[in-house]
N, C-alpha and C positions, 0 to 999 in steps of 0.2 A: 504494500500500500504506500503510495507516494503522498507526501505532505504538500499541499498546495501552497506555493509561495504567494505572498501578497505583493502587489505593486508598490514599489518604494515611493513613486510620485503620487499615487492615489492616496496612500496612507498619510503622507505628509502634506497633502493638499497643495502640491506644487503644480501650477498651471503652465508657467513659462519655463522653458528649459534654456538656460543661458549657455551659449557656446563659448563664452569667455571664462567660464568656471571650469578650468581644465582639471582641477583636482577631483571634482565630482564626476566628470566624464571619464576619467581614468579608472574609476571603480567599475565601469562597464566595458572596459577593454582588457585584453589579455597582455601578457608580457611583450608580445610582438607588435602591439598596437592595433590589433584587429578587434572589431566590434563583436562582443559576445552575443550569442543567440538568446532569444527571450526565454527559452526553456531553461537556460542556465542562470539568467539574471533574475527572472521572476517578474519582470515588468509586463504590463498589459500591452496589447497590440498598438493602441493609440500612442502610448508613451515610447514604445520601442521605435516607431517610425520617427518621432520627434528626436529621440536619442541618436538615432543613426544620422539624421540630418545635422544635428548639433556637432557630432564628432567629425563629420565630413567638412562642415564649415570651419571648425577649429583647425583641421588639417590644412585647408586652403589658406587660412590666415596665418599659418605657421605657428600656431599656439600649441598644437599637438603634432606628434611625429606620424608620418605615413607608416614607417616601419622602425623598429627599435634596433634591429641588427643589420 
């Protein structure tokens, strides 16, 4: 039996995902800088799409790395 993970953003009532907050975005990427899937992070579909867009924007703005190695 799997334990259902609750969405981090829904629980904390966070509506806006800021791409400039790199420390928060790094919680949802692995050591290589890849975006983790929602089954691993536990966020809902709506926030997973916003999270992916935020990570991609941070990469383009050179706030986050495309790859770590």
